[in-house]
DRENDO-1510 file (C-alpha; in Angstrom, 1 decimal, always signed):
<recs>
REC; n; res; u; v; w
REC; 1; MET; +0.0; +0.0; +0.0 .
REC; 2; PRO; +1.4; +3.5; -0.9 .
REC; 3; SER; +3.0; +5.3; +2.1 .
REC; 4; THR; +0.6; +7.5; +4.0 .
REC; 5; PRO; +1.4; +11.2; +3.7 .
REC; 6; GLN; +1.5; +13.1; +7.1 .
REC; 7; ALA; -0.1; +16.4; +6.8 .
REC; 8; THR; -2.3; +18.9; +8.6 .
REC; 9; PRO; -5.8; +19.7; +7.5 .
REC; 10; GLN; -4.5; +23.2; +6.6 .
REC; 11; THR; -1.7; +22.0; +4.3 .
REC; 12; ALA; -2.5; +18.6; +3.1 .
REC; 13; PRO; -2.4; +18.3; -0.8 .
REC; 14; ARG; -5.6; +17.4; -2.6 .
REC; 15; SER; -3.7; +15.0; -4.9 .
REC; 16; VAL; -0.4; +13.1; -5.2 .
REC; 17; GLY; +1.0; +14.4; -8.5 .
REC; 18; GLU; -1.9; +14.1; -10.8 .
REC; 19; ARG; -3.6; +11.4; -9.0 .
REC; 20; ILE; -6.9; +11.6; -7.0 .
REC; 21; THR; -6.3; +10.9; -3.4 .
REC; 22; ILE; -8.7; +8.4; -1.6 .
REC; 23; LEU; -9.3; +7.5; +1.9 .
REC; 24; LEU; -10.9; +4.0; +1.9 .
REC; 25; VAL; -13.3; +3.3; +5.0 .
REC; 26; GLU; -14.0; -0.4; +4.9 .
REC; 27; ASP; -13.7; -2.8; +7.9 .
REC; 28; HIS; -13.4; -6.1; +6.0 .
REC; 29; ASP; -9.8; -6.9; +5.0 .
REC; 30; MET; -10.4; -8.8; +1.8 .
REC; 31; VAL; -12.9; -6.4; +0.5 .
REC; 32; ALA; -10.7; -3.5; +1.3 .
REC; 33; GLU; -7.8; -5.1; -0.4 .
REC; 34; ALA; -9.7; -5.8; -3.6 .
REC; 35; ILE; -10.8; -2.2; -3.8 .
REC; 36; ARG; -7.4; -0.8; -3.0 .
REC; 37; LEU; -5.8; -2.9; -5.7 .
REC; 38; ALA; -8.4; -1.9; -8.2 .
REC; 39; LEU; -8.0; +1.9; -7.5 .
REC; 40; ASP; -4.3; +1.9; -7.1 .
REC; 41; ARG; -3.6; +0.1; -10.5 .
REC; 42; THR; -5.1; +3.0; -12.4 .
REC; 43; ASP; -2.9; +6.0; -13.6 .
REC; 44; ASP; -5.0; +8.7; -11.8 .
REC; 45; LEU; -6.2; +7.2; -8.5 .
REC; 46; VAL; -4.2; +6.5; -5.3 .
REC; 47; VAL; -5.4; +5.2; -2.0 .
REC; 48; VAL; -3.5; +7.1; +0.7 .
REC; 49; GLY; -5.2; +5.7; +3.8 .
REC; 50; ARG; -7.6; +3.0; +5.1 .
REC; 51; SER; -9.9; +3.4; +8.0 .
REC; 52; LEU; -11.7; +0.5; +9.9 .
REC; 53; SER; -14.4; +2.6; +11.6 .
REC; 54; VAL; -16.3; +5.9; +11.6 .
REC; 55; ALA; -14.1; +7.1; +14.4 .
REC; 56; ASP; -10.9; +6.3; +12.6 .
REC; 57; ALA; -12.3; +7.9; +9.4 .
REC; 58; LEU; -12.9; +11.2; +11.1 .
REC; 59; ALA; -9.4; +11.4; +12.4 .
REC; 60; ASP; -7.8; +10.0; +9.1 .
REC; 61; ALA; -9.8; +12.3; +6.8 .
REC; 62; ALA; -9.0; +15.5; +8.9 .
REC; 63; ARG; -5.3; +14.4; +8.8 .
REC; 64; LEU; -4.9; +13.3; +5.2 .
REC; 65; ARG; -7.5; +15.6; +3.5 .
REC; 66; PRO; -8.2; +13.2; +0.8 .
REC; 67; ALA; -10.0; +14.3; -2.4 .
REC; 68; VAL; -12.5; +11.5; -2.0 .
REC; 69; VAL; -13.5; +9.3; +0.9 .
REC; 70; VAL; -14.9; +5.9; -0.3 .
REC; 71; LEU; -17.2; +5.0; +2.7 .
REC; 72; ASP; -18.6; +1.6; +3.5 .
REC; 73; ARG; -22.3; +2.1; +4.6 .
REC; 74; ARG; -22.2; -0.4; +7.5 .
REC; 75; LEU; -19.3; +0.0; +9.9 .
REC; 76; PRO; -18.6; -1.5; +13.4 .
REC; 77; ASP; -19.3; +1.8; +15.2 .
REC; 78; GLY; -22.2; +3.3; +13.1 .
REC; 79; ASP; -24.1; +3.9; +9.8 .
REC; 80; GLY; -21.6; +5.5; +7.2 .
REC; 81; ILE; -24.4; +7.7; +5.8 .
REC; 82; ALA; -25.1; +9.2; +9.2 .
REC; 83; ALA; -21.5; +10.1; +9.4 .
REC; 84; ILE; -21.2; +11.9; +6.0 .
REC; 85; ALA; -21.9; +15.5; +7.5 .
REC; 86; THR; -19.3; +15.0; +10.2 .
REC; 87; LEU; -16.7; +13.7; +7.7 .
REC; 88; LYS; -17.2; +16.6; +5.6 .
REC; 89; ALA; -16.9; +19.0; +8.5 .
REC; 90; ALA; -13.6; +17.3; +9.7 .
REC; 91; ALA; -12.2; +17.6; +6.0 .
REC; 92; PRO; -13.8; +20.6; +4.2 .
REC; 93; GLY; -13.8; +20.1; +0.5 .
REC; 94; THR; -13.5; +16.4; +0.7 .
REC; 95; ARG; -16.3; +14.5; -1.2 .
REC; 96; VAL; -17.9; +11.3; +0.0 .
REC; 97; LEU; -18.8; +8.3; -2.1 .
REC; 98; VAL; -20.7; +5.6; -0.3 .
REC; 99; LEU; -20.4; +1.9; -0.8 .
REC; 100; ALA; -23.3; -0.4; +0.0 .
REC; 101; GLY; -24.1; -4.1; -0.3 .
REC; 102; GLU; -27.6; -3.1; -1.4 .
REC; 103; GLY; -29.5; +0.1; -2.2 .
REC; 104; THR; -32.8; +1.5; -3.3 .
REC; 105; PRO; -33.7; +5.1; -4.5 .
REC; 106; ALA; -34.8; +5.8; -1.0 .
REC; 107; VAL; -31.1; +5.0; +0.3 .
REC; 108; ALA; -29.6; +7.0; -2.7 .
REC; 109; ALA; -31.8; +10.0; -1.7 .
REC; 110; HIS; -30.7; +9.6; +1.9 .
REC; 111; VAL; -27.1; +9.7; +0.9 .
REC; 112; ALA; -27.7; +12.9; -1.2 .
REC; 113; GLU; -29.6; +14.7; +1.6 .
REC; 114; ALA; -26.8; +13.8; +4.2 .
REC; 115; GLY; -24.3; +15.7; +1.8 .
REC; 116; GLY; -22.9; +12.5; +0.1 .
REC; 117; SER; -21.8; +12.7; -3.8 .
REC; 118; GLY; -22.9; +9.2; -4.6 .
REC; 119; LEU; -23.9; +5.5; -3.9 .
REC; 120; ILE; -22.2; +2.6; -5.6 .
REC; 121; LEU; -23.3; -0.9; -4.9 .
REC; 122; LYS; -20.7; -3.5; -4.2 .
REC; 123; VAL; -22.3; -6.0; -6.5 .
REC; 124; GLY; -21.2; -3.9; -9.3 .
REC; 125; ASN; -17.8; -4.1; -11.1 .
REC; 126; LEU; -14.8; -2.4; -9.9 .
REC; 127; GLY; -14.7; -0.3; -13.1 .
REC; 128; GLU; -17.8; +1.3; -11.9 .
REC; 129; LEU; -16.3; +2.3; -8.7 .
REC; 130; GLN; -13.3; +3.7; -10.5 .
REC; 131; ASP; -15.5; +5.9; -12.7 .
REC; 132; GLY; -17.6; +7.0; -9.6 .
REC; 133; VAL; -14.5; +8.1; -7.9 .
REC; 134; ARG; -13.5; +10.3; -10.8 .
REC; 135; LEU; -17.0; +11.8; -11.3 .
REC; 136; VAL; -17.1; +12.6; -7.5 .
REC; 137; ALA; -13.7; +14.2; -7.4 .
REC; 138; ALA; -14.7; +16.3; -10.4 .
REC; 139; GLY; -17.8; +17.6; -8.5 .
REC; 140; GLU; -20.3; +15.4; -10.1 .
REC; 141; MET; -22.7; +12.8; -8.6 .
REC; 142; ALA; -22.2; +9.0; -9.0 .
REC; 143; PHE; -24.9; +6.5; -8.5 .
REC; 144; SER; -25.2; +2.9; -9.5 .
REC; 145; LYS; -27.6; +2.2; -12.4 .
REC; 146; GLY; -31.2; +2.6; -11.5 .
REC; 147; LEU; -30.6; +4.6; -8.4 .
REC; 148; LEU; -30.1; +8.1; -9.6 .
REC; 149; SER; -33.5; +8.7; -11.4 .
REC; 150; GLY; -35.3; +7.3; -8.3 .
REC; 151; ALA; -33.2; +9.4; -5.9 .
REC; 152; LEU; -34.0; +12.6; -7.9 .
REC; 153; ASP; -37.8; +11.7; -7.9 .
REC; 154; ARG; -37.7; +11.3; -4.2 .
REC; 155; LEU; -35.6; +14.5; -3.5 .
REC; 156; THR; -37.9; +16.6; -5.7 .
REC; 157; GLY; -41.0; +15.1; -4.1 .
REC; 158; ARG; -42.4; +13.3; -7.1 .
REC; 159; THR; -42.8; +10.1; -5.2 .
REC; 160; ALA; -43.9; +9.6; -1.5 .
REC; 161; GLY; -41.3; +7.1; -0.6 .
REC; 162; LEU; -41.9; +4.1; +1.6 .
REC; 163; GLY; -42.0; +5.0; +5.3 .
REC; 164; THR; -42.5; +8.8; +4.8 .
REC; 165; THR; -45.9; +8.6; +6.5 .
REC; 166; LEU; -44.6; +7.3; +9.8 .
REC; 167; THR; -45.2; +9.4; +12.8 .
REC; 168; PRO; -42.3; +10.4; +15.2 .
REC; 169; ARG; -43.7; +7.8; +17.7 .
REC; 170; GLU; -43.9; +5.2; +14.8 .
REC; 171; ARG; -40.3; +5.9; +13.9 .
REC; 172; GLU; -39.3; +5.5; +17.4 .
REC; 173; THR; -41.2; +2.2; +17.6 .
REC; 174; LEU; -39.3; +1.1; +14.3 .
REC; 175; GLY; -36.1; +1.9; +15.9 .
REC; 176; LEU; -36.8; -0.3; +18.8 .
REC; 177; LEU; -38.0; -3.1; +16.5 .
REC; 178; GLY; -34.5; -2.5; +14.8 .
REC; 179; GLU; -32.9; -3.4; +18.2 .
REC; 180; GLY; -34.9; -6.7; +18.4 .
REC; 181; LEU; -37.4; -5.6; +21.0 .
REC; 182; GLY; -41.1; -7.0; +21.0 .
REC; 183; PRO; -44.2; -5.1; +21.9 .
REC; 184; ALA; -43.8; -5.6; +25.6 .
REC; 185; GLU; -40.4; -4.3; +25.8 .
REC; 186; ILE; -41.2; -1.4; +23.4 .
REC; 187; GLY; -44.2; -0.5; +25.8 .
REC; 188; GLN; -41.7; -0.4; +28.7 .
REC; 189; ARG; -39.2; +1.7; +26.8 .
REC; 190; LEU; -41.9; +4.1; +25.5 .
REC; 191; GLY; -43.7; +4.2; +28.8 .
REC; 192; VAL; -47.0; +3.0; +27.2 .
REC; 193; ALA; -49.5; +0.2; +27.8 .
REC; 194; LEU; -48.8; -3.1; +26.1 .
REC; 195; ASN; -51.9; -2.7; +23.8 .
REC; 196; THR; -50.7; +0.7; +22.8 .
REC; 197; ALA; -47.3; -0.6; +21.9 .
REC; 198; ARG; -48.8; -3.3; +19.9 .
REC; 199; ASN; -50.9; -0.7; +18.0 .
REC; 200; HIS; -47.8; +1.3; +17.2 .
REC; 201; VAL; -46.2; -1.8; +15.9 .
REC; 202; GLN; -49.2; -2.9; +13.8 .
REC; 203; ARG; -49.2; +0.7; +12.2 .
REC; 204; VAL; -45.5; +0.4; +11.4 .
REC; 205; LEU; -46.1; -2.9; +9.7 .
REC; 206; GLU; -49.1; -1.6; +7.7 .
REC; 207; LYS; -47.2; +1.5; +6.5 .
REC; 208; LEU; -44.0; -0.6; +5.4 .
REC; 209; GLY; -46.2; -3.1; +3.8 .
REC; 210; ALA; -44.7; -5.9; +6.0 .
REC; 211; ARG; -46.4; -9.1; +7.5 .
REC; 212; SER; -44.0; -9.4; +10.4 .
REC; 213; GLN; -41.7; -7.5; +12.7 .
REC; 214; LEU; -38.7; -9.1; +11.1 .
REC; 215; GLU; -39.9; -8.2; +7.6 .
REC; 216; ALA; -40.6; -4.6; +8.8 .
REC; 217; VAL; -37.0; -4.3; +9.9 .
REC; 218; ALA; -35.6; -5.8; +6.8 .
REC; 219; VAL; -37.7; -3.4; +4.5 .
REC; 220; ALA; -36.8; -0.4; +6.8 .
REC; 221; ARG; -33.1; -1.2; +6.4 .
REC; 222; ARG; -33.6; -1.7; +2.6 .
REC; 223; GLU; -35.1; +1.7; +2.5 .
REC; 224; GLY; -32.5; +3.5; +4.5 .
REC; 225; LEU; -35.0; +4.0; +7.4 .
REC; 226; LEU; -32.7; +2.1; +9.8 .
REC; 227; PRO; -28.9; +1.8; +9.7 .
</recs>
């Protein structure tokens, strides 16, 4: 792996020669190595650092000031999308490209709303990732096929989006379902009667089109409503 340049946020170069500098945030070693090799073998891209968590990424981005952060969505200490704003604050001018195992227009819209510059799916080929990094570094948006138009529709309000009608209490209930809690535990956490908690859960299932609590959590994660 190329040596890591030591620099302060004020003086760090945006590029190494003519190459676009990249901070890779990925906690799985085999995936990270494959991505690094694919990016480094090009003439215009170079990985200058790798982070294993959101916390590491914040420190590394502030120190290295990469042109692009390639950010895994699911990390040991949090959701990558939720960390976008903090990353951009730590390294002003750095652009963030999210990597995800799966994605929907709702997730893509969530990335854009959070300040990210794109979403590339891991099921795509590495050439798509290379091109995505180039687009993002140039100030453009980069989304895997089928995600961009749907994301634009949601951002411009042309589609309602699954889960957009959830009330604040129903979103809170959904979050507790995501923690693996049942109605009785949810009622205790929310300070409501068991029947009230069951009603909250039922409304969440209805609005997400789910037949079970497990399916509701799966749908919510697919749609970007849960990390």
